[in-house]
N, C-alpha and C positions, 0 to 999 in steps of 0.2 A: 579563639578564633583563630582559622587558618590564614596563612600569611603566604599569598601568592609573588613572584616577583617577575614580571616582564622584562627582559634586557636584550639590547641590538648587542650585536657580535662586530667586532671590525678587525683592525690588524693586530691590537694587543690585548694580550689577554689579563693583563695584571688588572684593568680599572674595574673587569668584569669580575675578577676574582675578589677586588676589593669591595664591592657591591654587594655581593653575595654573604660574604662574611658581616658585613655590616650591619643588613638589613635583617638576617638571622631566619630569612624564611623557610618554608615547609616544602616550597615548591619553586623551581626554577624554573620560567620560559622560554628557552634561549630564541633571539631571532635575527635568523644567519642568511647569508646569500649561498646559493646554490652555485654549480659548478658549470652552470649555464654561459656564463659569460666569463668563466676564467675560473682565477683559484679562488675557492668559495670559504667565506668563512665558519661555515658549518665545520672543517676538519678540526677546528679548535675547540670542538663540543662534542664530538662522536671519533674524532680519530684515534686510531690505536699508535704505542709508542708514546713518542715526545712529539707532538703535532705543534705545539707553541712556541714561539720564540721570544726569547727579551734582544731588541737589539739596540746597539749605539754603534751606528757604522756598519761593522760587518756583524754578523751572528756572534752573538758573547755566550747565550746559554739558551737550550732547547728543554722545553719541558713537559710533563703530559697533559691531556687535554683538562679543561676548566673545568669540568666536575669532581678530576682527581685532586685539579690542584684546591679546589672550595671547599672539598670534603663533603660531596651529599652524592657519590655515586648510588649511595644506598637508596635515595630518593628519587634520581633521575631516572627516566624511561624513556628514550630515546623516538619512541614510536609516538609519544604523547606529548613530549616537551620540549619538540623541534618546530617551529613555523618556518617553513622556507621561501626563501624569495629569490625567485629565477632571476629577475631584473631589479637590482639594487637600486637603481635610479627611476624606478616607474615608480610615482609617489601615488597614484592608482591601484598599483598592484602593494603595494605596501601598508596603504593604510586598510587596504579590504582584508588580508589576510590578517593583518593584527586584530581589528577588529570582530573578524571570524572565532579568533582564538580568545580574547576575551570575553566572547557570548558564551564559548563552549565551558572555560573554567565558572561563569557566575551559573550556567545551565546546571551545573555539576555541582556547583556548592553556593548557592545564592548568600549564603553569610561572608563567605569568602574575604579579606581584606587583602585589595590587588595594591600593589605599586609598581611602578615601573621607571627602570633608570635606561635613559636615551645617549649616556656619554658616547658610546662604541658605534660602528657599523658607517655607512654611507650618508651624509647628509640627508639624503632622502628620505632612508630608514629611522634616523632621529626623529626629523621632521610629521613622518607619517605617526611614529609614538608618540609625540607629542599631542599634535592633534586629535588622533583616538583616544588620550588618556584625558584628555580636556572631556571630550564627547560622552567618555563614560563614567566620569570623575571618580580618575583613577590619582592614586596619589604619586606625584612626580619627585623622581631622585635625582643628582647629577651627580657624578663622581670626578674630582678635580684635583691638583694640589690646589693652596694656598695663595701662590706665585709661580702662576704657570708662564714657564719660558717658552716651550713647543706649541706651537699653533695649530701642529699638524696631528698631535695625537696626545694623549694624556700619557705621562710617566712620571715614574719617581713615586714621591711623598704621597700617594693620592687619599683621599677624603670623599666618603660619599655623606651628602647630606639633600636635605630636602629642597626642591625649587620652589621658588616665590612665583605662584600662578595665580594667586588671590584676584588679582585685578582681573589678568586674562579670563579667569574662570567666571568671575562675574557680569563680565561684559559679553560672554558669548551664550550665559546663563538666560541674559536678559532679555540677547536677539532672539535666543531659539524660543523661550515662553512667554517672555512679558509681549512681545509683539505678537505671535499667535493668539494670545488671551485679548489684547485689543482688538485686533483684525475681528474676533467673534462677537467684542463687545462685550468679553465675560469679564467686568470688572472686579466682580466678589474674587474669583481666581485666581487675577492678579493681585491684588490685596494680599491673598491667604498663601501666594507664592513667595512676595515679596517680606513677608511676613516670618516668612520659613528660611528664606535667603541670608535673611541679618543675623539669625539665630545661628544657622548652621555654621556661618561663614564669620560671626562675631564680628560684623562689620558696623564701624560709625561713620556712616555717610550721608550727609546730609541730601545728596542728589537722592537715594532711595525712599529717604524719609518724605520726599517732597512727591515721589512716585507715587507711593501708599496714601498721601494726605490726598492727592487729585484723583487717583482712583476710588478712593472711597466716595468722593464728591461722586462724581459719576452712577458711579453706583446707587447712590440715593436719590439721585437724580432719576435714574432709569426706573426704580420702583415708586417714583412721585411723592418721594419724600424732600420737597422744594426747600424747606426750611434747614431742614439737614443738609442737604447738597452745597445750600446759600454760605452755612456758618464756615465748612470748610474750605470752599472756593473763594472767601471773601480774601484773605491774606494773600491770594494769589490774583489778586485783578490787575496788576500791571502788566502782567502777561496775558492773562487770559481775560481781557475785558470784552471782548465779544459774547463769551460765553455768560461772564456775569453779569453784565445788560441785559443778554435775551433773558437770562433765569428772571432777573427781576421782575421784567413785564409780564413773564410767564406766571408769577405768584401775582400781580394784579390781576390780569386775567382772569385765573383762576378764581380767586375772591370774587368776582361779580357772580359767578354762579354756585359759589360753596361758599355762605358766609361763618360754618363754621374753621373755615382755613383762615387763622391770622399771621401776618407778617407786618414788621416795623420797615420794610425794604423793599417793599414794591415799588415799583416806577410803572407810570403811566403809559402806554404804548397805543397801539390802534384797537386793544379788546379783545382779538383773536389769537392771542399766542398760545393760550392753554391749549389751543386745537392745531398749532403747526408745531407744537413739543408732542402731540400723540402722535401724530402722523411721522415724524422721526424715530418715536419709540416703535411705532408701528414696522416700519424699517429694518430698525436692529432685530426685531425678531424673526422677518425675513431673513436677514444674513443668518442667524441662528437655524432658520429653519424649522420654525416654531411657526408652521403656518396657520394653524387654529387660532394659535395667541393674534399673530399678525390680521388675521382677518375680526376677531373680537376688537382690536382697537381699531380698526377703521369704520368698524360699525359704529362703534362710540365717535368717532369723528362724524362721521354724516349725523347724528343725533346733536353734536356739539355744536356745528355749524348752523341749524336750525335754530337751536338753543339760545346762541349768542346772538343770531341776529334778530330774533323777537326783542331779546332784553335791551340791547344797543340801540336799535332802531325805534323800538314802540313802546318800549318798558314793561314787556310783560312776559311771565315766567311761564314755562310749558307745566308746572306742576304746579300752577293753579293761576290758569289765566282767569284775568279779570274782566269779564266781557263789557263792562262799562267803559272799557277803553277802548273798544272796535268799534267799528262804525255801525252806526243803527241797523243797516243792513245786514249784518251780520251778528248781531247781540242776540237774538232767539234762537238765530241756528246751534250756536255755542251754548246759550242756556240748556237746550235739551241734551247737553253730553256732562250734565252735571251727577255727581256721584251722591251715593248716599249722604257723605259726610261733608258734603257742600261744595265740593271742589271740579274745576274742570280742568283736568288732566288730559294734555297732549300726544302721543307716542310718535313716533318717526316721522310714518307719512304722515298723520294728522297736523302735525307741525308746519310741513311744508307746503298742503293743502292751503292753511289759512296763509302762509307767506303768498301764496300766488292768488287766491283771493283778496291779499292786500294790494295788489299789483306791483308786488315787490319785484327788483332786478333780480334776487335770489330765487323767487320763486318762480321766475319767466327762465331762469336757468334749470331750474326744478321739471319745469313741466318740458324741455326739450330731451332729458334725461330719465324722466319718468319709469317707460317701460325698460328700458338697460338697467335700472337700479331696479326695479320689480325681478327682472330675471337676477339679478347680481345675489340680492338679498335671499335668492332659495337657496345660495352655496350655503349659506352663514346661517339659512333657519334647522338646516337639516345636518349641521355639523354636531358634535358631541357637545361643542362649548353652547351651544344653543337649545335645541329640542328635539334635534335626533342621534345619532351614532356614528354617524358616516366622517372619518378624517378628513379633514382637510389636504389634498394632495399640493405639492406645487404648481401643476397646471391646474388647477380648479383656481387655487389662491392668485397666479395670474390672471385668470380671466376677471377675478372678483375686483382686483387691486385695481388694475386699467380702466375699468368703467368709473368707481369709486374715486379713485386719485384725480381722474380727467373731471369729474363732476366738483370735486371740494376743489381745487384750484382754480377752476373758472366760476365758482362760486366765490371765492377768496379775492378774484381780480373784480368783482362787482361791490363787494360788499367794503374793500378798504379804497378810500379817497385816493388818499397817496400810492406812490407805488410800491408796492410790499416788497419789503426788503426779505431778503431769503434767510431762513434759520440755519445757524452751524449745525450739523452732527455729530456727537460725539467724536472724540479723537481714536484713530483708529491704527495706529503706527506710533513705533518708538521714537521717532526720527520727528516726527512732529510736534510730539510732548518735549521732547530735547530742545528744540528750536523756541518753542513759546517761553519754556525756562529761562532762556537766554535773556530773553526781556526784563526777567526779574531786577 
């Protein structure tokens, strides 16, 4: 594998030569200051004769340029292997030119093993090389002596060794990648990335294990595996109490309509928590710009609201309405809807019409929204996820969501006797996750 060394050049050539000989790279890219701001360090790389000096007070010895000293003249191409910095104290220029150089090398050889030594050059040049190396996952080196007495420059018995950057690298990678995945509610991607991070850096950090556990919990919850989510969230209840309590109530609420769903950890709430959970799920699909999925979840939320109201208030199941439980004035009307299998099944609109006929407060709210909901449902019905082929655009989603969410919120307001508590949306940034972990 080709080894490439990026190295900053400053006042002394000795540590640069030491680094080159230690790394034994196939190619060296020198980061030098030009002559725009005075005498540039580029002379030490491309200068003729003996441009390098070893100083101890006065000039002691003059030496040939660095490629000659390091015995790499046959590998060195001054048109390719020199990055010139006009203002060595301009962090932006230093970082930009270094990253451009790194990208060129990667483009030429994607398998190249790149190292970087930041010992020499101005503080700004060194800082830029360090930041660029962390961003591009380049292995950092530093050349120094074991007992450094000169705080201005490295001189004497230098040694080149790997710089310890694991802690910095991991923190930067977490901030760059995990923060983005959380903002997108992409918990499965976060789990995959964290798992690879542990493997690649051979980490044994409890905090990252906690991140993985919690991201797995939210990922399972996001796909409606409520039991699986609870098993992973349960050990973290001290810090994530609001999420845990809401999830337990969601499981109770779900069981009302889904008898096949079993859980020993349910907690009784107002009964509509599974609907609140689905609304939050729809919001996450919107953030991901998956508008067809978001509309599908909002449509199901409309159904759920009617189903839960009929069940909780009248002990009626839309999958098989027991007409004997209806007022006598309605029984014959709904008996006529009985299918060949003997069941009276109600779809979305029929369910709300029944609530209206029962003079239920939710039915009254539906009557106010009836026309708007009918128009909104046309968007869903012509979509690819329902009966048509038209994708849901962002604009069409907004129109649909504005009507449906307003209706559901108003409907929940009349269905829940006590003040309706806001359900917690999933965690969407690393700092919030860290703050909650502090409570454990």
